[in-house]
N, C-alpha and C positions, 0 to 999 in steps of 0.2 A: 530677503531678496535673492541671495545666492542660491538657496534651495529652490526657489521658484524658477530661476534661470536654468539650474541643473535639470529640474523636472521637465522643462520645456525642451531642452536639448535632447534628453532621452526620448521624449515623445516624437521628435522630428527626425531622429536617425532612421536610416533605412532598415526595413525588416530583415532579420537574418533567416536563412532557410532552416527548416526543421532538421534536426540531427537524426538521421536514419538509424543511428545506433541505440536510440532511446525508444522504448515501447511502453506505453501505458495500457494496463489492463484494468478496466473499470467494471463496476457492478452497477447496472442501472435498473430502472423499473421493469423493463422487459425480462431481464435476467431473474429478478425476484419472482415475477409472474411464472416464468418457466420452472423455477425451482419449487414454487408453491409454498415457500416459507421464508421468513426472515427472523432472526439471522440464519444464515446458511449453516448447515451442520459442520462439525469439525472434519468429518469424512470428506465432504465436498471441498473444503478449504485445503485439506491435505492433498487431495487429488489435483487441484489447480496448481499448488506450489510444486508438486512433483512433475507436472507437465511442463512448467516453466524451467525447472532444473534440467530437463532433457535437452533444452536449447543451449545449455552451458553459458548462461549469462555471467557477466563479471559480478554483478550485484543484483539482488532482488529486494526491493523496498516494499514493505507491507504496512499500509495505512488503514488498518481496521482495529477498532478498539472493542475488546470484549473482556470482561473480567470473570466470566463463568464459562465452563465447558458447555458445548452444545452437542449432545450425543445424537446420533452415534458417531464414533470415530475419534474420540478424544485421544486415545492412546496412539492412533496412527498420526494424528497431528503433532503430538509431542515428539514422536520419532522423526517426523519430517523436520521439525524445528531443530532437533539436536543433530541431525545429519546434514544440515544446510548451513555451513559456516558463513556463506555470503548473503545470508538473509538478515536484513535490518528492519526492525519494527519500530513503531512509535511507542512512546512511553507517556503515560499520564502522570503529571506532576502536580500535586496539590499543595498549595501554600498553607501552612498552618499558622495559627495565631502567634506562635513563637518565631515565625519567620523561617 
């Protein structure tokens, strides 16, 4: 009952304005159509991150999972990763049978 009451109170509170300091950059179907391939090459991803770096953000979050390089541009992407200390990426964690 307490969780139901809390949920209802959260739903009824007034909406907060969007924080203008946060910008989401997304990849949608029209972007994929324009690029002509999926996944995008490492060169394109490196270029996007470099463009974001020029805006001097406090943090860049990257939520794209890939476990293999997508040439061309893998070395450029590695260099962007190593030269961007404020880049935070996702990590895939797999639970094993041993826990």
